[in-house]
C-alpha positions, 0 to 999 in steps of 0.5 A: 163239066170242068172244075174250073167253070164250076168254081168260078160260077158257084163263087160268084153265086155265093157272092151274090147270095150274101148281097142279096141276103144282106139287102133282104130285110130292108127290101123284102122283094127280089127282081129277075129271080136272082138268076145268074147272068153273064156278060154277052148273054143279051147279044145272044138272047133269043128274045128280040131287044124289044122284048128284053127291055120290056122284060126289065121294065116289067120287073122294076115296075111289078117290084114298085107296086108290090112294094106299096103293099109289102109287109113283114110276111112278104118276100116276093121275087119277080122274074119276067122273060119274054113278058111272061112273069114268074112269081116265087117266094112267100106271103103270109096268106091267100089274100096277099098271094091274089093281090100280089098276082092282080097288081103284077097282071095290070103292069104294062106289057105283061102277057101272062103270070104264073104265080108260084108264091107260097103262103108261110114264112119267108125263106131263111139265109141259109135256104137262099144261099143253097138256092143261089149255089143251085142256080150257079151249078145249073148254069155251069152244067148248061154252059158245059153241056154241048147240045143245049143252048145254055142262053136259052134258059133263065134259071130261078131257084126257090127252096130247091124248086127249080124253075126253068123259063126261056125260048127253046125247042122241045129237045132243048127243054128235056135236055135242060130239065134233065140237067137240072134234075142231076144237080144236088139239092133239086127238089123238083123242076117246074119248066115255064118254057115257050116252045119254038121249032128248029125251023122257027130258030132257023128263020124258016117260017111258013110262007117265007124266010126271015128271023123268027119273032117268038116275042110276038107269038102267043104262049105255047105251053109243053104238055105235062111232063110224067113225073119221076119215079118215087124216091125209093125207086131206081133213079134215071141216069144222072138224077138226083131224086127230083120230081118234075111238075106239069109245065106251065 
């Protein structure tokens, strides 16, 4: 990994974290999971252009609906990828957690919702700043890796938990997970990934050739991952003591 790319992304991430934190008192909701997105990614995104537009619309409409019920104990991040929505952040009680999910499920074009909201106080400024730095480090590591397509994944981090969203092969997903595990500050990795085959990526679908259309596919989750060894046992190569939860 080159120091130049790390410094550039981490500094940019820190600036984004500071801006988000300055707005959080007035707008207790984040659209897009505070993911780091570089110029030109739209052109190389594996989602169809329609799915990309739908994801933007989903995030904006979901944000508007959640704001209608927002309270001082609610800090919600809405991230949509290929019409699958990830909810992260914190709410004050179980009823609010269910209400947020129900509202988001009714948004047009939403296929499924992964509700990772926690019950308790919102994250602190320091926690959000650390999360954004972790996003920058992971994105830099993915960009520097020669055996994974970085733009296959959207990275969301909440209090040290990394969520990998995307359209990727099993090999790419495993490799991206290993990269995320090796970043300092990562507590665990949750994969919210739709698996596509190498043939689909090459446009070699059964019955003919052409461009794959993963946006129209049903969600195909990976099987559960085995957790990493406990923190007091030998860590895998490049690991940081993180654990992996089952894939959604």
